[in-house]
C-alpha positions as a printed NumPy array, in Angstrom:
array([[ 67.381, 150.384, 100.635],
       [ 67.126, 146.924, 102.17 ],
       [ 64.02 , 144.794, 102.194],
       [ 63.6  , 141.795, 104.447],
       [ 61.366, 138.793, 104.011],
       [ 60.316, 137.201, 107.278],
       [ 58.831, 134.238, 105.381],
       [ 61.9  , 133.356, 103.306],
       [ 63.52 , 131.085, 105.877],
       [ 66.823, 132.956, 105.445],
       [ 68.071, 134.434, 108.732],
       [ 67.548, 138.194, 108.977],
       [ 71.248, 138.763, 109.599],
       [ 72.114, 136.952, 106.351],
       [ 69.468, 138.952, 104.472],
       [ 71.095, 142.194, 105.643],
       [ 74.566, 140.964, 104.659],
       [ 73.376, 139.793, 101.233],
       [ 71.395, 142.994, 100.724],
       [ 74.389, 145.251, 101.347],
       [ 76.557, 143.107,  99.067],
       [ 73.871, 143.263,  96.353],
       [ 73.482, 147.055,  96.671],
       [ 77.247, 147.492,  96.372],
       [ 77.426, 145.173,  93.339],
       [ 74.608, 147.054,  91.611],
       [ 76.353, 150.37 ,  92.221],
       [ 73.545, 151.673,  94.43 ],
       [ 76.101, 152.057,  97.231],
       [ 79.522, 153.391,  96.304],
       [ 82.89 , 153.07 ,  98.019],
       [ 83.187, 155.544, 100.882],
       [ 79.418, 155.872, 101.31 ],
       [ 78.293, 155.811, 104.923],
       [ 75.905, 153.116, 106.09 ],
       [ 73.076, 153.929, 108.478],
       [ 73.952, 153.53 , 112.144],
       [ 73.13 , 150.196, 113.733],
       [ 70.3  , 151.742, 115.7  ],
       [ 68.859, 153.659, 112.722],
       [ 68.874, 150.592, 110.47 ],
       [ 67.376, 148.414, 113.214],
       [ 64.516, 150.88 , 113.645],
       [ 63.961, 151.191, 109.892],
       [ 63.882, 147.404, 109.417],
       [ 62.072, 146.724, 112.713],
       [ 64.714, 144.276, 113.889],
       [ 66.87 , 143.898, 116.972],
       [ 69.978, 146.141, 116.927],
       [ 72.097, 143.09 , 117.821],
       [ 71.077, 141.52 , 114.505],
       [ 72.246, 144.58 , 112.565],
       [ 75.472, 144.718, 114.596],
       [ 76.178, 141.066, 113.766],
       [ 75.555, 141.721, 110.055],
       [ 77.919, 144.704, 110.12 ],
       [ 80.577, 142.571, 111.838],
       [ 80.244, 139.899, 109.133],
       [ 80.46 , 142.527, 106.379],
       [ 83.532, 144.069, 107.982],
       [ 85.162, 140.655, 108.313],
       [ 84.618, 140.093, 104.581],
       [ 86.062, 143.503, 103.714],
       [ 82.785, 144.795, 102.282],
       [ 82.597, 147.617, 104.818],
       [ 84.958, 149.282, 107.275],
       [ 84.346, 151.128, 110.521],
       [ 85.782, 154.407, 111.717],
       [ 85.565, 154.835, 115.466],
       [ 83.21 , 157.673, 116.327],
       [ 82.168, 158.131, 112.669],
       [ 80.334, 154.956, 111.627],
       [ 80.545, 152.255, 108.992],
       [ 81.357, 152.85 , 105.343],
       [ 81.346, 150.856, 102.104],
       [ 84.865, 149.749, 101.125],
       [ 86.291, 150.807,  97.793],
       [ 86.265, 148.037,  95.18 ],
       [ 90.034, 147.771,  95.154],
       [ 90.037, 147.215,  98.946],
       [ 87.414, 144.435,  99.009]])
């Protein structure tokens, strides 16, 4: 899914944001598809959960994803973003 480069000089949060945007643009992630939980993605990427939470907040602010309380975060449909 997402790959991070610790040597790139780009903040990890920004790498997550850009990675999700790229995956959506390439059609790897479709509208309505559920993202991993903050904790699950943090464990998979070996990063702090606060970093993933911040990335998800940025993505939601840009309309790339949306959150459903108690369900998780999902990719927005193209016509919503």
